Each structure stands twice: as structure tokens, then as C-alpha cells.
C-alpha positions as CSV (number, residue, x, y, z in Angstrom):
1,M,119.0,93.3,136.0
2,E,116.4,92.1,133.5
3,R,112.9,92.0,134.6
4,L,110.8,89.1,134.5
5,P,107.2,89.1,133.3
6,T,106.0,88.3,136.6
7,D,107.5,91.5,138.1
8,C,105.5,93.6,135.7
9,K,102.3,91.8,136.6
10,A,102.9,92.7,140.2
11,E,103.2,96.4,139.4
12,E,100.2,98.8,139.3
13,K,99.7,101.5,136.6
14,N,100.7,104.2,139.3
15,D,104.0,102.4,139.5
16,M,104.6,102.8,135.8
17,P,104.4,106.6,135.0
18,I,106.0,106.1,131.5
19,T,103.1,103.7,130.6
20,A,100.6,106.3,131.8
21,D,102.4,108.9,129.9
22,L,102.1,106.9,126.8
23,E,98.6,106.1,127.4
24,N,97.9,109.8,127.9
25,I,99.2,110.6,124.4
26,L,96.8,107.9,123.1
27,N,93.9,109.4,125.0
28,S,94.6,112.8,123.5
29,Y,93.6,111.2,120.3
30,N,90.5,109.6,121.7
31,I,92.2,106.1,121.7
32,M,91.4,104.2,124.7
33,A,92.6,100.9,126.0
34,A,89.6,98.7,126.7
35,A,89.4,97.7,130.4
36,Y,87.0,95.0,129.6
37,Y,89.7,93.8,126.9
38,G,92.5,93.4,129.3
39,G,93.6,96.9,128.9
40,K,94.5,96.5,125.2
41,L,93.4,98.4,122.2
42,H,90.9,96.9,119.7
43,G,88.8,97.5,116.6
44,A,88.6,101.2,115.8
45,D,91.3,102.3,118.1
46,C,93.8,99.9,116.5
47,H,92.9,101.7,113.0
48,E,93.2,105.0,114.7
49,V,96.8,104.1,115.8
50,I,97.8,102.9,112.4
51,R,96.2,105.9,110.6
52,L,98.0,108.2,113.0
53,T,101.2,106.3,113.5
54,K,103.7,108.9,112.3
55,E,102.6,111.6,114.7
56,I,101.7,109.5,117.6
57,F,105.2,107.5,117.4
58,L,106.9,111.0,117.2
59,L,105.2,111.9,120.6
60,F,106.1,108.5,122.1
61,Q,109.7,109.0,121.1
62,A,109.9,112.6,122.5
63,Q,108.2,111.2,125.8
64,L,110.7,108.4,126.2
65,L,113.6,110.5,125.5
66,A,112.4,113.1,128.2
67,V,112.5,110.3,130.8
68,S,115.5,110.9,133.2
69,H,115.5,107.5,135.0
70,P,118.9,105.7,135.8
71,D,117.8,102.6,134.2
72,R,116.6,104.3,131.1
73,C,118.1,102.8,127.8
74,S,120.3,105.0,125.5
75,S,118.9,107.5,123.3
76,N,120.0,105.6,120.4
77,A,118.2,102.7,121.7
78,I,115.0,104.7,121.7
79,I,115.6,106.5,118.4
80,E,116.9,103.4,116.3
81,P,113.5,101.7,116.0
82,F,111.8,104.6,115.1
83,I,114.6,105.1,112.0
84,R,114.4,101.5,111.2
85,S,110.4,101.6,110.9
86,K,110.6,104.6,108.7
87,I,113.3,102.9,106.6
88,E,110.9,99.8,106.3
89,A,107.9,102.0,105.5
90,I,109.8,103.6,102.8
91,Q,111.0,100.1,101.3
92,N,107.5,98.8,101.5
93,C,106.1,101.8,99.7
94,Q,108.8,101.4,97.0
95,E,107.8,97.7,96.8
96,I,104.1,98.4,96.5
97,K,105.0,101.3,93.9
98,G,107.0,98.5,92.0
99,K,104.1,96.2,92.0
100,I,101.6,98.7,90.9
101,E,103.9,99.6,88.0
102,L,104.3,96.0,87.0
103,S,100.7,95.4,87.2
104,H,100.0,98.4,84.9
105,K,102.5,97.1,82.4
106,N,101.1,93.7,82.5
107,A,97.6,95.0,82.0
108,K,98.8,97.3,79.2
109,R,100.6,94.3,77.6
110,T,97.5,92.3,78.0
111,F,95.3,95.1,76.2
112,E,97.7,95.5,73.5
113,N,97.7,91.7,72.7
114,F,93.9,91.7,72.8
115,E,93.7,94.5,70.5
116,K,96.3,92.7,68.1
117,K,94.0,89.6,68.3
118,K,90.9,91.7,67.8
119,S,92.2,93.4,64.6
120,G,93.7,90.2,63.1
121,S,90.5,88.2,63.8
122,S,88.7,87.0,60.7
123,C,85.3,87.3,62.4
124,N,83.3,90.2,61.0
125,T,80.6,91.0,63.3
């Protein structure tokens, strides 16, 4: 049975031990959800999550895989998003590397053209 968003709102944090476990992982890195901000991360905490994504998400994955609840999704459903995100990160790095290499080639070509024009210039200064 699929849970509706209204079902989630009625629950207290104590009724959601998995959420508390994941928050404890964040707390171990001094990343805290701001109560005055609706319990969400903001500012420097978001930057820390991004900076520490690899190790934090490995801990999230391990914690989710350790759950022994009858309604827990399959291990593949937990592992796949982590694999997919790693593949996407590698693709993004390769794309950025390609853009940097292209940028360097364009800069080199521009410089070479500038040097050719400069050496072929009839102006003597």
C-alpha cells in the first residue's frame, strides 16, 4: 500500500527510526537540520553534504541495507541509485574535462592566431 503525504505528516520523528538514523549520520558530521527552517538543511550544512557526499551516502546506503523491516524495498532498489549517481558523476567529470580540453585548444589556437597576426603586422612599434 502506497503511503500518502498526509500519512507522513501525522507521524512523529520517533515513529520514523530510519529517518532518525540518517539524521544521526548527518549529525556525526555536525550537519544539523534547522528546526526554525522546517527541519531542512540550509546554507553551510548543504555545502558540507555536497563536499562529503561520497562518504555520507555510503553510510546512508549501509544504514538502509541494514534495515530489517517487512516493507523495506529490495537491496537492488537501495544500491541502484547509488551506482547510477556514481555513473552520472563520472560522466559529468568526463564532460567537464572535455570542455576544459576544448577550451585549452581554443585558447591555444587564439594565441597562435594572435602571434601570427602580430608577427605579420606591418606596424613597427
